[in-house]
N, CA and C atoms as an extended XYZ file, in Angstrom:
366
Properties=species:S:1:pos:R:3:atomname:S:1:resname:S:1:resid:I:1 pbc="F F F"
N       -26.895       17.847       44.536 N   MET     1
C       -27.085       17.085       43.107 CA  MET     1
C       -25.377       16.388       43.733 C   MET     1
N       -25.663       14.769       43.401 N   ARG     2
C       -25.087       13.715       43.338 CA  ARG     2
C       -24.649       14.432       41.409 C   ARG     2
N       -23.629       13.657       41.327 N   LYS     3
C       -22.891       13.576       40.380 CA  LYS     3
C       -22.499       11.749       40.586 C   LYS     3
N       -23.004       11.938       39.111 N   LYS     4
C       -22.090       10.043       39.159 CA  LYS     4
C       -20.468        9.938       38.145 C   LYS     4
N       -19.897        9.535       38.338 N   ILE     5
C       -18.946        9.499       37.691 CA  ILE     5
C       -18.661        7.942       37.088 C   ILE     5
N       -18.501        7.387       35.940 N   ALA     6
C       -18.137        6.470       35.418 CA  ALA     6
C       -16.653        6.379       35.672 C   ALA     6
N       -16.151        4.966       36.504 N   CYS     7
C       -14.782        4.523       37.090 CA  CYS     7
C       -14.294        4.093       35.146 C   CYS     7
N       -13.253        4.366       34.568 N   MET     8
C       -12.433        3.670       33.598 CA  MET     8
C       -11.751        3.198       33.743 C   MET     8
N       -11.442        1.638       33.934 N   PRO     9
C       -10.620        0.733       34.614 CA  PRO     9
C        -8.738        1.434       34.181 C   PRO     9
N        -7.430        0.382       34.940 N   VAL    10
C        -6.697        0.406       34.163 CA  VAL    10
C        -5.987        0.225       32.959 C   VAL    10
N        -5.787        1.019       32.144 N   GLN    11
C        -5.226        0.368       30.760 CA  GLN    11
C        -3.813       -0.030       30.773 C   GLN    11
N        -4.044       -1.664       29.908 N   GLU    12
C        -2.853       -2.164       29.856 CA  GLU    12
C        -2.493       -2.588       28.512 C   GLU    12
N        -1.751       -3.007       28.316 N   ALA    13
C        -1.186       -3.365       26.560 CA  ALA    13
C         0.001       -4.792       26.841 C   ALA    13
N        -0.102       -5.362       26.557 N   GLU    14
C         0.980       -5.970       26.091 CA  GLU    14
C         0.915       -6.538       25.066 C   GLU    14
N         2.925       -6.161       24.728 N   LEU    15
C         4.160       -6.307       23.503 CA  LEU    15
C         4.145       -7.954       23.419 C   LEU    15
N         4.136       -8.112       22.285 N   GLU    16
C         4.477       -9.484       21.678 CA  GLU    16
C         6.034       -9.359       21.053 C   GLU    16
N         7.261       -9.829       20.934 N   PHE    17
C         7.604       -9.272       20.279 CA  PHE    17
C         8.649      -10.805       19.130 C   PHE    17
N         8.424      -10.826       18.417 N   MET    18
C         9.217      -11.856       16.966 CA  MET    18
C        10.157      -12.012       18.227 C   MET    18
N        10.978      -12.457       19.142 N   SER    19
C        11.852      -13.260       19.542 CA  SER    19
C        11.358      -14.119       20.707 C   SER    19
N         9.785      -14.116       20.779 N   GLY    20
C         9.007      -14.435       22.608 CA  GLY    20
C         8.638      -13.658       23.696 C   GLY    20
N        10.001      -12.448       23.603 N   GLU    21
C         9.341      -11.547       25.090 CA  GLU    21
C         7.910      -10.787       24.812 C   GLU    21
N         7.815      -10.948       25.592 N   ARG    22
C         6.218      -10.290       26.538 CA  ARG    22
C         6.626       -9.435       27.318 C   ARG    22
N         5.788       -7.790       26.842 N   VAL    23
C         6.225       -6.756       27.962 CA  VAL    23
C         4.670       -6.460       28.718 C   VAL    23
N         4.670       -6.555       29.667 N   ILE    24
C         2.813       -5.578       30.371 CA  ILE    24
C         3.364       -4.612       30.470 C   ILE    24
N         2.897       -3.381       29.803 N   LEU    25
C         2.727       -2.281       29.764 CA  LEU    25
C         0.732       -1.914       30.326 C   LEU    25
N         1.583       -0.529       31.696 N   ARG    26
C         0.371       -0.863       32.431 CA  ARG    26
C         0.251        0.632       32.448 C   ARG    26
N        -0.792        1.220       32.161 N   PHE    27
C        -0.794        3.128       31.777 CA  PHE    27
C        -1.577        3.576       32.846 C   PHE    27
N        -1.262        3.739       34.286 N   ASP    28
C        -1.592        4.252       35.542 CA  ASP    28
C        -1.065        5.266       35.296 C   ASP    28
N        -1.933        6.232       37.289 N   ASN    29
C        -0.648        7.410       37.818 CA  ASN    29
C         0.325        7.599       38.086 C   ASN    29
N         1.137        6.503       38.234 N   GLU    30
C         2.309        5.495       38.522 CA  GLU    30
C         3.107        6.495       37.124 C   GLU    30
N         2.155        5.425       36.360 N   SER    31
C         3.334        5.044       34.728 CA  SER    31
C         4.065        6.870       34.276 C   SER    31
N         2.590        7.772       34.886 N   LEU    32
C         2.710        8.879       33.549 CA  LEU    32
C         3.331        9.452       35.384 C   LEU    32
N         3.973        9.182       36.618 N   MET    33
C         4.687       10.510       37.430 CA  MET    33
C         6.297        9.609       37.136 C   MET    33
N         6.159        7.970       37.050 N   ARG    34
C         7.846        8.118       36.227 CA  ARG    34
C         8.016        8.605       35.091 C   ARG    34
N         6.638        9.081       33.356 N   LEU    35
C         6.971        9.448       32.780 CA  LEU    35
C         7.811       10.878       32.819 C   LEU    35
N         6.338       11.945       33.137 N   SER    36
C         6.998       13.366       34.055 CA  SER    36
C         8.222       13.396       34.812 C   SER    36
N         8.907       12.252       35.048 N   GLU    37
C        10.546       12.490       36.028 CA  GLU    37
C        11.090       12.476       35.096 C   GLU    37
N        11.129       11.969       33.774 N   MET    38
C        12.561       11.582       32.711 CA  MET    38
C        12.843       12.609       32.270 C   MET    38
N        13.919       12.719       31.807 N   GLU    39
C        14.711       14.306       31.523 CA  GLU    39
C        13.672       14.539       30.054 C   GLU    39
N        12.976       14.990       30.146 N   GLY    40
C        12.629       16.211       28.798 CA  GLY    40
C        11.038       15.758       29.009 C   GLY    40
N        11.035       14.479       29.460 N   GLY    41
C         9.349       14.001       29.274 CA  GLY    41
C         8.918       14.032       28.069 C   GLY    41
N         7.804       14.165       27.836 N   ILE    42
C         7.006       13.649       26.345 CA  ILE    42
C         7.769       15.583       25.895 C   ILE    42
N         6.865       16.607       26.114 N   GLY    43
C         7.326       17.847       25.800 CA  GLY    43
C         8.586       18.221       25.113 C   GLY    43
N         9.459       17.817       25.920 N   GLY    44
C        11.003       18.171       25.601 CA  GLY    44
C        11.169       17.423       24.060 C   GLY    44
N        10.420       16.281       23.627 N   LEU    45
C        10.931       15.459       22.564 CA  LEU    45
C        10.253       16.570       21.018 C   LEU    45
N         8.280       16.238       21.067 N   ILE    46
C         7.933       17.536       20.108 CA  ILE    46
C         8.093       18.816       19.846 C   ILE    46
N         9.094       19.328       19.404 N   SER    47
C         9.573       20.854       19.036 CA  SER    47
C         8.629       20.989       16.987 C   SER    47
N         8.394       22.695       17.248 N   ALA    48
C         8.218       22.208       15.982 CA  ALA    48
C         8.710       21.487       14.456 C   ALA    48
N        10.311       21.738       14.414 N   GLY    49
C        10.093       20.498       12.964 CA  GLY    49
C        10.831       19.452       13.488 C   GLY    49
N        11.106       18.538       14.447 N   CYS    50
C        11.144       17.330       14.937 CA  CYS    50
C        10.059       16.827       16.285 C   CYS    50
N        10.045       15.191       15.167 N   VAL    51
C         8.926       14.689       16.342 CA  VAL    51
C         9.435       13.099       16.344 C   VAL    51
N        10.720       12.383       17.295 N   ASP    52
C        11.132       11.594       16.804 CA  ASP    52
C         9.850       10.375       17.970 C   ASP    52
N         9.665       10.001       17.580 N   PHE    53
C         8.905        8.798       18.214 CA  PHE    53
C         8.916        7.078       17.943 C   PHE    53
N        10.600        7.313       17.670 N   THR    54
C        11.309        6.502       18.669 CA  THR    54
C        11.823        6.681       20.290 C   THR    54
N        12.430        7.612       20.487 N   GLU    55
C        12.478        7.948       21.846 CA  GLU    55
C        10.590        7.890       22.799 C   GLU    55
N         9.920        8.904       21.811 N   ILE    56
C         8.014        8.766       22.770 CA  ILE    56
C         8.351        7.640       23.179 C   ILE    56
N         8.086        6.536       22.421 N   CYS    57
C         8.062        5.108       22.564 CA  CYS    57
C         8.950        4.768       23.399 C   CYS    57
N         9.995        5.068       23.315 N   ALA    58
C        10.816        4.623       24.412 CA  ALA    58
C        10.079        4.734       24.784 C   ALA    58
N        10.324        5.648       26.121 N   LYS    59
C         9.645        6.527       27.053 CA  LYS    59
C         8.266        5.863       27.140 C   LYS    59
N         7.380        5.965       27.121 N   VAL    60
C         6.264        5.280       27.317 CA  VAL    60
C         6.416        3.648       28.067 C   VAL    60
N         7.378        3.648       26.966 N   ILE    61
C         7.694        1.854       26.474 CA  ILE    61
C         8.577        1.531       28.384 C   ILE    61
N         8.776        2.315       28.641 N   ALA    62
C         9.990        2.503       29.962 CA  ALA    62
C         9.198        2.777       31.670 C   ALA    62
N         8.049        4.415       31.371 N   ALA    63
C         7.478        4.928       32.157 CA  ALA    63
C         6.397        3.655       32.553 C   ALA    63
N         5.592        2.945       31.245 N   GLY    64
C         4.459        1.731       31.594 CA  GLY    64
C         4.730        0.206       31.552 C   GLY    64
N         6.203        0.176       31.509 N   ALA    65
C         6.535       -1.118       32.288 CA  ALA    65
C         5.838       -2.408       33.262 C   ALA    65
N         5.328       -2.613       33.362 N   VAL    66
C         4.838       -3.650       34.561 CA  VAL    66
C         6.405       -4.486       35.045 C   VAL    66
N         6.777       -3.993       36.629 N   GLY    67
C         8.473       -4.828       36.836 CA  GLY    67
C         9.567       -3.860       36.975 C   GLY    67
N         9.129       -2.013       35.999 N   GLY    68
C        10.339       -1.854       35.955 CA  GLY    68
C        11.073       -1.702       34.457 C   GLY    68
N        10.985       -0.762       33.814 N   MET    69
C        12.566       -1.560       32.902 CA  MET    69
C        13.769        0.105       32.290 C   MET    69
N        14.098       -0.317       31.828 N   GLU    70
C        15.629        0.773       32.364 CA  GLU    70
C        15.523        1.779       30.858 C   GLU    70
N        15.854        3.019       30.458 N   TYR    71
C        15.407        3.766       29.308 CA  TYR    71
C        16.357        3.285       27.935 C   TYR    71
N        17.446        2.600       28.420 N   GLN    72
C        18.252        2.489       27.363 CA  GLN    72
C        17.769        0.513       26.176 C   GLN    72
N        17.090        0.137       27.711 N   GLU    73
C        16.331       -1.358       27.338 CA  GLU    73
C        15.143       -1.146       26.296 C   GLU    73
N        14.232        0.140       27.241 N   ALA    74
C        13.005        0.626       26.172 CA  ALA    74
C        13.385        1.220       24.442 C   ALA    74
N        14.280        1.655       25.070 N   TYR    75
C        14.695        2.339       23.378 CA  TYR    75
C        15.099        1.059       22.432 C   TYR    75
N        15.848        0.004       22.729 N   ARG    76
C        16.196       -0.948       21.861 CA  ARG    76
C        14.755       -1.740       21.741 C   ARG    76
N        13.841       -1.313       22.916 N   LEU    77
C        13.038       -2.571       22.206 CA  LEU    77
C        11.936       -1.422       21.150 C   LEU    77
N        11.442       -0.236       21.368 N   ALA    78
C        10.758        0.429       20.427 CA  ALA    78
C        11.628        0.468       19.276 C   ALA    78
N        13.063        0.774       19.162 N   ARG    79
C        13.757        0.610       17.533 CA  ARG    79
C        13.534       -0.766       16.981 C   ARG    79
N        13.182       -1.866       17.699 N   SER    80
C        13.036       -3.094       17.235 CA  SER    80
C        11.572       -3.273       16.332 C   SER    80
N        10.967       -2.264       16.691 N   VAL    81
C         9.453       -2.812       15.626 CA  VAL    81
C         8.721       -1.387       15.205 C   VAL    81
N         7.694       -1.010       14.352 N   ALA    82
C         7.298       -0.795       12.443 CA  ALA    82
C         7.209        0.387       13.460 C   ALA    82
N         7.072        1.730       12.239 N   PRO    83
C         6.741        2.109       13.229 CA  PRO    83
C         5.224        3.010       13.519 C   PRO    83
N         4.427        2.461       12.771 N   VAL    84
C         3.472        1.435       13.004 CA  VAL    84
C         2.779        1.382       15.065 C   VAL    84
N         3.991        0.259       14.892 N   THR    85
C         3.635        0.242       16.120 CA  THR    85
C         4.156        1.177       17.338 C   THR    85
N         4.973        1.539       16.769 N   GLN    86
C         4.950        2.934       17.581 CA  GLN    86
C         4.188        3.681       17.969 C   GLN    86
N         3.581        4.354       16.914 N   GLN    87
C         2.479        5.311       17.104 CA  GLN    87
C         1.106        4.346       17.897 C   GLN    87
N         1.177        3.558       17.456 N   GLU    88
C        -0.023        2.271       18.097 CA  GLU    88
C         0.365        2.272       19.373 C   GLU    88
N         1.594        1.802       20.539 N   ILE    89
C         1.826        2.262       21.827 CA  ILE    89
C         1.913        3.660       22.566 C   ILE    89
N         2.004        4.844       21.481 N   ILE    90
C         1.659        5.531       22.104 CA  ILE    90
C         0.445        6.662       22.093 C   ILE    90
N        -0.151        6.175       20.898 N   GLY    91
C        -2.284        6.164       20.985 CA  GLY    91
C        -2.156        5.533       22.604 C   GLY    91
N        -2.042        4.563       22.549 N   CYS    92
C        -2.345        3.417       23.480 CA  CYS    92
C        -2.227        4.586       24.940 C   CYS    92
N        -1.213        4.639       25.643 N   PHE    93
C        -0.226        5.651       26.428 CA  PHE    93
C        -1.314        6.714       26.927 C   PHE    93
N        -1.781        8.061       24.969 N   SER    94
C        -2.651        8.834       25.294 CA  SER    94
C        -3.522        8.811       25.486 C   SER    94
N        -4.908        7.658       25.175 N   GLU    95
C        -6.344        7.236       25.340 CA  GLU    95
C        -6.561        7.123       26.853 C   GLU    95
N        -5.608        5.829       27.623 N   ALA    96
C        -4.789        5.728       29.064 CA  ALA    96
C        -5.699        6.841       30.154 C   ALA    96
N        -4.581        7.949       29.417 N   MET    97
C        -4.298        8.952       29.571 CA  MET    97
C        -5.464       10.357       29.984 C   MET    97
N        -6.413        9.292       28.548 N   GLY    98
C        -7.831       10.991       28.417 CA  GLY    98
C        -7.205       11.968       27.139 C   GLY    98
N        -6.274       11.582       26.478 N   VAL    99
C        -5.766       12.407       25.477 CA  VAL    99
C        -6.216       12.028       24.359 C   VAL    99
N        -7.174       12.802       23.099 N   GLU   100
C        -7.317       12.444       21.689 CA  GLU   100
C        -6.350       12.266       21.352 C   GLU   100
N        -5.984       10.855       21.086 N   ALA   101
C        -5.185        9.881       20.252 CA  ALA   101
C        -4.445       10.542       18.787 C   ALA   101
N        -5.778       10.571       18.778 N   ASP   102
C        -5.940       11.643       16.875 CA  ASP   102
C        -5.975       12.811       16.725 C   ASP   102
N        -6.685       13.910       17.725 N   ALA   103
C        -5.518       15.722       18.101 CA  ALA   103
C        -4.507       15.434       17.651 C   ALA   103
N        -3.956       16.153       16.227 N   GLY   104
C        -3.013       16.153       16.035 CA  GLY   104
C        -2.086       15.451       15.240 C   GLY   104
N        -2.445       14.208       15.020 N   LYS   105
C        -1.673       12.731       14.634 CA  LYS   105
C        -1.647       12.923       13.563 C   LYS   105
N        -2.729       14.366       12.278 N   ASP   106
C        -1.850       14.281       10.256 CA  ASP   106
C        -1.047       15.191       10.631 C   ASP   106
N        -1.432       16.395       11.749 N   GLU   107
C        -0.087       16.793       11.514 CA  GLU   107
C         1.695       16.637       11.730 C   GLU   107
N         1.611       14.996       12.390 N   LEU   108
C         2.753       15.146       12.846 CA  LEU   108
C         3.063       13.992       12.423 C   LEU   108
N         2.598       12.860       11.212 N   GLN   109
C         2.295       11.852       10.497 CA  GLN   109
C         3.042       13.242        8.879 C   GLN   109
N         2.418       13.564        9.077 N   LYS   110
C         2.957       14.188        8.051 CA  LYS   110
C         4.259       15.420        7.941 C   LYS   110
N         4.923       15.792        9.036 N   LYS   111
C         6.309       16.080        9.731 CA  LYS   111
C         7.319       14.692       10.150 C   LYS   111
N         6.509       13.423       10.335 N   LEU   112
C         6.941       12.475        9.860 CA  LEU   112
C         7.869       11.669        8.392 C   LEU   112
N         6.884       12.563        7.639 N   ILE   113
C         7.225       12.073        6.200 CA  ILE   113
C         7.873       12.837        5.644 C   ILE   113
N         8.345       14.179        6.180 N   ALA   114
C         8.901       15.078        5.686 CA  ALA   114
C        10.377       15.251        6.193 C   ALA   114
N        10.472       14.023        7.025 N   GLN   115
C        12.306       13.956        8.133 CA  GLN   115
C        12.606       12.801        7.250 C   GLN   115
N        11.664       11.585        7.127 N   PHE   116
C        12.406       11.019        6.225 CA  PHE   116
C        12.561       10.873        4.972 C   PHE   116
N        11.712       11.847        3.163 N   LEU   117
C        12.151       12.341        2.810 CA  LEU   117
C        13.192       13.196        3.050 C   LEU   117
N        12.859       13.920        3.730 N   GLU   118
C        14.555       14.534        4.226 CA  GLU   118
C        15.787       13.568        3.633 C   GLU   118
N        15.681       12.713        4.780 N   LYS   119
C        17.192       12.180        5.098 CA  LYS   119
C        16.783       11.229        3.833 C   LYS   119
N        16.431       10.854        2.633 N   ILE   120
C        16.341       10.030        2.050 CA  ILE   120
C        16.975       10.293        0.114 C   ILE   120
N        16.761       12.232        1.315 N   ALA   121
C        17.331       12.452       -0.550 CA  ALA   121
C        18.726       13.535       -0.750 C   ALA   121
N        19.160       13.044        1.576 N   LYS   122
C        20.755       13.423        1.120 CA  LYS   122
C        21.231       12.319        0.658 C   LYS   122
């Protein structure tokens, strides 16, 4: 029996900043390899008590940037966008890698809100 496999195209995203700067992200096997080679990868950023969307987003931007990008530059860009935009970038990467973007999203949002409330209470 022959199996038919539907081939999905590589997903790309274009980030457009208020400054006019544009960054094309390409989420393919190469970007996944670059991400896994970064210190801590993604898994090291998500622990039971802390979720740092800015760092996760920066790593996704650095890994997916067409033409390459240093982590420090990607971190600067990630810090310049709203948390909802960070989540959208991370979600786009997750979708491209075949991971359900909404899986655990509610739990991550609860942790992020708890961290925010903790910081403003101090």
